[in-house]
C-alpha positions in Angstrom: -74.5 39.2 -210.3 -75.2 39.9 -206.6 -78.6 41.6 -207.2 -79.4 40.1 -210.6 -82.5 37.9 -210.3 -83.3 39.0 -206.9 -86.9 40.3 -207.7 -87.6 37.1 -209.6 -86.1 34.8 -207.0 -88.0 36.5 -204.2 -91.2 36.6 -206.3 -91.0 32.8 -206.8 -90.3 32.0 -203.1 -93.1 34.2 -202.0 -95.4 32.9 -204.6 -94.3 29.3 -203.6 -95.0 29.9 -199.9 -98.6 31.2 -200.8 -99.2 28.0 -203.4 -98.0 25.6 -200.6 -100.2 27.4 -198.2 -103.2 26.8 -200.4 -102.3 23.2 -201.0 -101.2 21.5 -197.9 -101.3 18.1 -199.2 -98.7 19.2 -201.6 -96.6 20.9 -198.9 -96.6 17.7 -196.8 -95.7 15.7 -199.8 -92.5 17.9 -200.2 -91.8 17.9 -196.6 -92.2 14.2 -196.3 -90.1 13.5 -199.5 -87.5 16.2 -199.9 -86.0 14.3 -202.8 -89.0 15.8 -204.8 -88.0 19.4 -204.1 -85.6 19.5 -207.0 -88.3 18.7 -209.7 -90.9 20.6 -207.9 -89.0 23.8 -208.2 -89.7 23.9 -212.0 -93.5 23.3 -211.2 -93.4 26.2 -208.8 -91.6 28.5 -211.0 -94.2 27.4 -213.8 -97.1 28.5 -211.5 -95.5 31.6 -210.1 -94.0 33.1 -213.2 -92.4 36.0 -211.5 -91.8 37.7 -214.9 -95.1 37.6 -216.5 -94.1 38.6 -219.9 -91.7 40.6 -222.1 -92.2 42.4 -225.4 -90.3 41.3 -228.5 -90.2 42.2 -232.2 -90.6 39.4 -234.6 -87.5 39.2 -236.9 -89.3 37.0 -239.7 -92.8 35.8 -240.3 -93.9 33.6 -237.6 -96.6 30.8 -238.0 -98.3 30.0 -234.6 -101.4 27.9 -234.2 -102.8 28.7 -237.6 -102.0 32.3 -237.6 -99.2 34.3 -239.2 -97.5 37.1 -237.2 -95.7 39.2 -239.9 -92.0 40.2 -239.5 -91.4 43.5 -237.6 -94.4 43.1 -235.6 -94.5 44.0 -231.8 -95.5 41.0 -229.7 -96.0 40.5 -226.0 -95.0 37.3 -224.7 -97.1 36.1 -221.7 -95.0 33.7 -220.0 -97.5 33.4 -216.9 -100.3 32.4 -219.5 -98.0 30.1 -221.5 -97.0 28.3 -218.3 -100.5 27.3 -217.7 -101.2 26.1 -221.4 -103.4 23.0 -221.2 -102.0 21.8 -224.5 -98.5 21.6 -222.9 -99.3 20.7 -219.3 -102.6 19.0 -219.5 -106.3 19.6 -218.1 -104.9 20.4 -214.7 -102.3 22.9 -216.0 -103.6 25.6 -213.4 -103.0 23.3 -210.3 -100.0 22.7 -208.4 -98.8 19.1 -208.6 -95.2 18.7 -207.1 -94.8 15.5 -208.7 -95.4 16.7 -212.2 -92.2 17.1 -214.1 -92.9 20.2 -216.4 -90.5 20.7 -219.4 -90.1 23.7 -221.4 -91.3 26.1 -218.9 -91.2 29.8 -220.0 -90.5 31.2 -216.7 -86.9 32.1 -217.9 -87.8 32.9 -221.4 -86.4 30.7 -224.3 -83.7 30.7 -227.0 -81.3 33.8 -227.3 -83.2 35.6 -224.4 -83.0 32.7 -221.9 -82.3 34.0 -218.5 -78.4 33.7 -217.8 -79.2 33.2 -214.0 -81.8 30.4 -214.4 -79.5 27.7 -212.9 -78.8 30.0 -210.0 -82.3 30.9 -209.2 -83.3 27.2 -209.4 -80.4 26.3 -207.0 -81.5 29.2 -204.5 -85.1 28.0 -204.7 -84.1 24.4 -204.0 -82.1 25.3 -201.1 -84.6 27.7 -199.7 -87.5 25.5 -200.1 -85.6 22.4 -198.6 -84.6 24.5 -195.5 -88.0 26.1 -195.0 -89.8 22.8 -195.2 -87.2 20.9 -192.9 -87.8 23.8 -190.2 -91.3 24.7 -190.7 -93.4 21.8 -192.4 -96.5 23.3 -191.2 -97.3 26.9 -191.7 -100.1 29.5 -192.5 -100.1 32.5 -194.9 -102.5 35.3 -194.0 -103.4 35.8 -197.9 -105.4 38.9 -197.1 -102.1 40.7 -195.7 -99.8 39.9 -198.8 -98.6 43.1 -200.1 -97.6 43.0 -203.9 -95.1 45.1 -205.7 -96.2 47.5 -208.2 -95.4 47.3 -211.8 -96.2 45.0 -214.8 -92.9 43.4 -215.3 -92.2 41.4 -212.2 -95.1 39.9 -210.1 -93.8 39.4 -206.7 -94.9 40.0 -203.1 -93.2 42.5 -201.0 -94.4 40.8 -197.7 -96.1 37.5 -197.1 -97.4 37.2 -193.6 -96.4 33.8 -192.5 -97.1 31.8 -189.2 -95.5 28.6 -188.1 -98.1 26.1 -187.0 -97.3 23.5 -184.1 
């Protein structure tokens, strides 16, 4: 429990800081209306998707968008891609909108494989973002200096050069 989810939570927070740097209008909205942060966490989780995908094996035939995936077939579930699906989230699915209330995000998987730490991760993110924006509502990120962790399982920055403005 102490270290479980550490990579994904830090990945989400690092990615969120980068997104909020890229969209200062959205950052100002959250800083000015901190009551939006709770719902905005799912929007940030949707777009950062620290766990990009996981492999599974179908246990029965699955019909999906007019195609059949036979039982026993190995599939790669791409959560990062599914979380930007325009059929689910609209034409602007790739854009940050902290007022969006995304439902059914796949950041934490789904069903029997749903992440046991999802509620803790959301709580940690809400607290961290609330405190960050209360103390540092204006900041800049040197995106060219972001160092990303290796591997294809978890997408997370190892460091995010950050500077408080003002």
